[in-house]
C-alpha positions in Angstrom: 0.2 0.1 -0.2 2.8 2.4 1.0 4.7 1.6 -2.3 1.7 2.2 -4.0 0.5 5.3 -2.3 4.2 6.9 -2.8 4.5 5.9 -6.7 0.7 7.6 -7.0 2.2 11.0 -5.1 5.3 10.9 -7.2 3.2 10.9 -10.7 0.8 13.5 -9.7 3.9 15.7 -8.5 5.8 15.1 -11.8 2.6 15.1 -14.2 0.8 18.3 -12.7 4.3 20.5 -11.9 6.3 19.5 -15.0 9.0 17.7 -12.4 11.8 15.4 -13.6 12.1 12.7 -11.8 15.8 11.5 -11.2 17.4 8.6 -9.1 20.5 8.3 -6.7 22.4 4.7 -6.3 25.7 2.9 -6.6 24.5 -0.3 -7.4 23.4 -1.1 -10.8 20.6 -3.6 -9.5 18.8 -1.2 -7.7 19.2 1.7 -10.3 17.5 -1.2 -12.7 14.8 -0.7 -10.3 14.5 2.8 -9.9 15.0 3.3 -13.5 11.9 1.0 -13.9 9.9 3.3 -11.5 10.6 6.2 -13.9 9.4 4.6 -16.9 6.6 3.3 -15.1 5.3 6.9 -14.9 5.4 8.0 -18.2 7.6 7.0 -21.8 8.2 10.6 -21.7 10.8 10.9 -19.1 14.2 10.8 -20.1 16.6 8.8 -17.7 19.2 10.6 -15.3 21.0 9.5 -12.2 21.4 12.8 -9.9 24.0 11.0 -7.4 25.9 8.3 -8.7 27.7 7.3 -5.9 31.0 7.0 -7.1 32.5 6.3 -3.0 30.9 6.9 0.3 31.6 9.2 3.0 33.9 8.3 6.4 33.0 8.4 10.2 35.5 8.6 12.8 36.6 5.3 14.2 35.3 2.8 10.7 37.1 1.7 8.2 37.8 4.0 4.9 35.1 3.1 2.0 35.7 2.6 -1.1 34.3 1.0 -4.8 36.1 -1.5 -6.3 37.2 -0.4 -9.8 35.3 -3.7 -11.5 32.2 -2.3 -9.8 32.5 1.2 -10.5 33.4 0.0 -14.3 30.2 -2.4 -14.7 27.7 0.0 -13.1 28.5 3.3 -15.2 28.8 1.1 -18.4 25.1 0.0 -17.3 24.0 3.6 -17.4 25.4 4.7 -20.2 24.1 1.6 -22.3 20.6 3.2 -20.8 21.0 6.3 -22.6 20.5 7.6 -19.0 22.4 11.3 -18.3 24.3 10.7 -15.0 26.1 12.9 -12.3 29.1 11.8 -10.3 28.8 12.4 -6.6 31.7 12.8 -6.0 33.5 13.8 -9.4 36.1 15.6 -7.1 36.6 15.0 -3.4 36.6 17.4 -1.2 37.4 19.0 2.5 35.5 19.7 5.5 37.5 22.5 6.5 37.1 24.0 9.9 34.3 22.6 12.0 32.2 21.7 8.8 32.0 18.0 9.3 28.6 16.8 9.7 26.9 13.5 11.0 24.7 11.3 10.3 22.1 9.4 13.3 22.7 6.1 13.3 18.7 4.6 14.0 19.8 0.9 14.6 22.6 1.9 17.4 20.9 5.2 18.8 24.2 6.9 17.8 25.3 10.0 16.5 28.4 9.0 13.9 30.5 11.8 12.9 32.1 12.1 9.5 36.0 12.8 9.2 37.2 16.1 7.8 38.0 14.7 4.1 35.5 14.2 2.2 37.8 12.4 -0.7 34.8 10.1 -0.7 36.7 7.9 -3.0 35.8 9.7 -5.8 37.1 10.1 -9.5 39.4 13.1 -8.5 41.3 13.0 -4.8 41.2 16.0 -2.4 43.8 17.6 -3.9 42.7 17.3 -7.2 44.9 14.7 -8.5 43.8 12.0 -11.5 42.8 8.5 -10.1 42.2 5.2 -12.1 38.3 5.4 -11.6 38.9 9.2 -13.2 40.8 7.4 -16.2 38.2 4.4 -16.4 35.5 7.0 -16.5 37.0 8.9 -19.2 37.0 5.5 -21.4 33.7 4.1 -21.2 32.7 7.5 -21.5 34.3 8.2 -24.8 33.5 5.0 -26.0 29.5 5.5 -25.6 29.8 8.9 -26.9 31.8 8.2 -29.9 33.7 11.7 -29.5 36.6 12.5 -32.0 38.4 14.3 -29.7 39.4 13.7 -26.3 41.0 16.4 -23.8 44.6 15.0 -22.6 44.6 14.2 -18.7 45.9 17.0 -16.6 49.5 16.3 -14.3 48.7 16.3 -10.7 49.4 19.4 -8.4 52.9 18.8 -7.1 53.1 18.1 -3.8 56.0 19.1 -0.8 57.1 17.1 1.9 57.7 20.4 4.3 59.7 18.2 7.1 58.8 18.5 10.5 57.5 21.0 12.8 58.7 21.5 16.0 56.5 22.5 19.1 58.0 25.5 20.6 54.9 27.4 22.5 51.8 26.1 24.5 48.8 27.9 26.2 46.9 25.9 28.6 43.1 25.8 29.2 42.7 28.3 31.7 44.8 31.2 29.9 42.2 30.1 26.8 39.5 31.1 28.7 40.7 34.4 29.4 40.6 35.3 25.4 36.6 34.6 25.3 33.4 36.1 26.5 32.3 34.9 30.0 28.7 34.1 30.8 27.0 33.5 34.3 23.9 31.8 34.5 22.0 29.5 36.7 22.2 26.4 35.4 23.8 24.8 31.6 22.0 26.0 28.9 23.2 24.8 25.7 25.5 26.4 23.5 22.7 27.7 20.8 20.8 29.8 23.5 23.8 31.8 24.5 23.2 35.9 23.7 26.7 35.4 21.8 25.8 37.1 18.4 24.1 40.0 19.1 24.6 43.0 17.4 22.8 46.8 19.0 20.2 45.0 20.6 19.2 42.3 17.9 19.9 38.4 18.4 21.8 37.0 15.5 22.0 33.4 17.4 24.0 31.9 19.9 27.3 29.6 19.7 27.3 27.5 16.4 30.6 25.3 16.3 33.5 24.3 18.5 33.6 23.2 22.3 31.8 25.1 25.3 32.9 24.6 28.7 30.5 24.7 32.0 32.7 26.0 35.2 31.5 25.8 38.9 32.9 25.9 42.3 31.9 23.2 44.5 32.1 22.3 48.1 30.6 18.8 47.9 29.0 16.1 46.1 30.3 13.0 44.6 28.3 11.8 42.0 27.7 13.9 38.5 25.0 12.9 36.7 24.0 13.5 32.9 20.3 12.7 32.2 20.6 12.8 29.0 22.9 11.3 26.5 26.1 13.7 25.9 26.1 16.6 23.0 28.4 15.4 22.1 31.7 14.4 23.5 32.0 15.5 27.6 35.1 15.5 29.5 35.2 16.2 33.4 37.5 17.9 35.2 37.8 18.0 38.8 40.6 21.0 40.0 42.0 20.6 36.7 42.4 16.5 36.6 40.2 14.4 34.2 38.3 12.0 36.0 35.6 11.1 32.7 35.3 11.1 29.2 31.8 10.6 28.0 30.4 10.0 24.4 27.8 8.0 22.9 24.1 7.9 23.9 23.5 6.6 27.1 20.7 8.3 29.6 22.0 8.8 32.9 25.4 8.3 33.0 27.2 8.5 36.6 30.4 10.4 37.2 32.2 9.7 40.6 34.0 13.3 41.0 35.8 12.4 44.0 39.2 11.9 42.6 40.9 14.9 42.6 39.7 15.9 46.0 41.5 18.5 47.9 42.5 16.8 51.2 41.5 17.5 54.8 44.6 20.6 55.0 43.6 22.0 52.0 40.2 24.4 51.3 37.3 22.4 50.9 35.9 24.0 47.5 36.5 22.6 44.2 36.5 23.5 40.8 34.3 21.4 38.3 35.0 21.5 35.0 32.8 19.9 32.1 33.9 20.7 28.3 31.7 19.7 25.8 32.7 19.3 22.0 30.3 20.0 19.5 31.4 17.2 16.8 29.1 18.2 14.2 25.5 18.5 12.9 23.5 15.7 11.8 22.5 16.8 7.6 20.2 14.8 6.8 17.8 12.8 8.5 14.7 10.1 7.8 11.0 11.5 7.1 9.0 11.4 10.3 12.0 11.8 12.6 12.8 14.8 14.3 16.4 14.5 14.2 17.5 17.6 12.3 15.2 19.5 15.2 16.7 18.4 18.3 20.5 19.2 17.8 21.5 21.4 20.9 24.9 20.9 21.4 26.3 21.2 25.2 24.2 20.8 28.7 20.6 21.4 28.8 19.9 21.7 32.3 20.6 17.9 32.1 23.4 17.9 34.5 23.0 17.4 38.5 25.7 16.7 41.5 24.0 14.2 43.9 20.8 14.9 42.6 20.6 18.8 42.7 20.8 21.1 39.0 24.3 23.0 39.0 23.3 26.2 39.5 25.8 29.6 39.4 27.3 28.2 36.4 30.1 30.3 34.7 30.0 29.3 30.5 32.9 29.8 28.0 32.2 29.8 24.8 34.8 28.1 22.4 33.8 29.0 18.9 37.5 29.8 17.9 36.3 31.8 15.2 38.4 34.0 13.6 38.2 37.0 16.2 39.2 34.6 18.5 42.3 32.9 16.4 43.5 36.9 16.1 43.4 36.7 20.1 45.3 33.8 20.2 47.7 34.2 18.1 48.5 38.0 19.1 48.6 36.9 22.8 51.5 37.7 24.7 50.7 34.6 27.4 51.9 31.8 25.5 54.5 29.5 27.1 57.6 27.5 26.7 56.7 24.2 25.3 58.4 22.2 27.9 56.9 18.4 26.7 54.3 16.1 26.1 50.7 17.3 28.2 48.1 15.2 29.2 45.4 18.4 29.4 44.0 20.8 26.7 45.7 23.1 25.0 47.1 24.9 22.2 50.3 24.5 20.8 52.2 26.4 18.3 55.3 26.0 16.0 56.7 28.0 13.2 57.3 26.4 9.8 59.4 28.1 7.6 59.3 28.0 3.1 61.8 29.8 1.0 59.6 29.7 -2.0 56.2 29.9 -3.6 54.0 27.1 -1.1 52.8 23.9 -2.6 49.9 21.5 -1.4 50.9 19.4 1.5 49.6 17.1 3.5 49.8 17.4 7.4 50.7 14.3 9.5 48.8 14.2 12.8 50.2 10.5 13.5 51.5 11.2 17.2 48.7 13.5 18.6 45.4 12.5 19.8 42.4 14.3 18.9 41.6 18.5 18.1 42.0 20.5 15.4 44.5 22.8 13.6 45.1 26.1 12.6 47.6 27.1 9.3 47.8 30.4 9.2 44.7 31.2 10.7 42.8 28.7 8.5 41.1 25.8 10.4 42.3 22.8 8.1 40.0 20.3 10.2 39.2 17.9 13.3 42.1 15.1 13.8 41.3 11.9 15.9 44.0 8.9 16.2 40.7 6.7 16.4 41.1 6.9 12.3 41.0 6.3 10.0 42.0 9.6 8.9 45.6 10.7 9.7 46.8 13.6 7.5 45.0 16.7 6.6 44.8 18.5 3.5 46.9 22.0 3.3 46.4 23.4 0.2 49.5 25.5 -0.9 47.6 28.8 -0.8 46.8 28.2 2.6 50.7 28.4 3.0 53.1 31.7 2.3 56.8 32.4 2.0 58.4 33.2 4.6 57.2 32.4 8.5 54.2 30.1 8.8 51.9 29.9 11.8 51.1 26.2 13.0 48.5 26.4 16.2 46.8 22.9 17.5 44.4 22.7 19.9 44.7 19.2 21.5 42.4 17.9 24.2 44.3 14.9 25.2 48.0 14.4 24.6 50.5 16.5 23.0 53.4 15.3 20.8 56.7 17.4 20.3 56.0 18.2 16.4 53.8 17.6 13.8 55.3 16.6 10.0 53.9 18.2 6.7 54.5 15.1 4.2 53.9 14.6 0.1 51.2 12.0 0.8 47.7 11.5 2.5 46.5 8.6 4.9 42.9 8.3 4.9 42.9 4.5 5.7 45.0 3.9 8.8 41.8 2.6 11.4 43.3 2.4 15.0 41.7 0.1 17.5 43.6 0.5 21.1 44.3 4.3 20.9 43.3 5.5 24.3 41.1 8.7 24.8 38.8 6.9 22.2 
């Protein structure tokens, strides 16, 4: 009955409003079923594949998705044999620079799965625009199907550069970072979107959109911290600057014992409770009949209790890490000399000298844990040692001749250097990484 209704509605919509029905697929068996549905609507409709999925996107902690060359070639051949038009999604792989990597909601596992920074997608052209074997196959098949006399030459790949290692020279701890952002005093823990952060002349332009948010409370007693709703999206709990718990996943009524980090009897009884929440990305499409797209408030929505009592007198720091923040960060004079690996959130800075016009490169974050990277003020995206992605694409125009500033926000465990290299690594899935 449902198939009949959807077919009827589609037919009415297409015929009355003169809309062209098109199809999306990766597998030609599914594609043939969709083609036949279009043909059943009207013989006048041309066949069009709006999205032929030449690959797929990746989530953190999952394998890098690829489509075999054989499957790709046979499916494209079948599409062309049907005299169907085809649009590749993706033809050119891309990059989710900044915090623009989205997420997907898994209704089976009831969890948020967040996209990696790279949108390579196993596309016909790589993230950097380089030629792949998949491109060559498509070029040949389209040439044979269209009987074109002249084929354009295959362009050369853009050169890449191995700039080598960049030593970390400076460090800025979280407490200093908090002095560079606006502070809100609230009577509870409200989501980042509800903060009056972007108001101009009394006009509200919305709250915090991206990044992290930190909730800070001075407490004198209490042992059990409870989150009555699942974290949105990833929480690290600190007591007196010591990390006591990391929470992620979609589990309600999570309890954290915060007795660890407690002062001794000879010290003041007051303690500082910090809750750092990361917005890992918003769900970018939903399923009909669900409200997931309307339920994406990030942070804590008055859902945090200490020994059964809601947190009050909360200082909130919106760490949006936008362009204005970067200017304050880069020009700040409170950077400390980096003395070696740390296990707490902070910024880490190094400089790279380039003696000529820069080329594209890849930044290896192999020995770091989790965070994001600024290159000359450009947020080139997130990294996470869960994999599969281990390198961040750095376009040549993001670099400059002379000195280049590399600033890393690391949430857990830092390293002494980062390395620019010529090759990318998108398929190194880690199993036992810690801080996962």
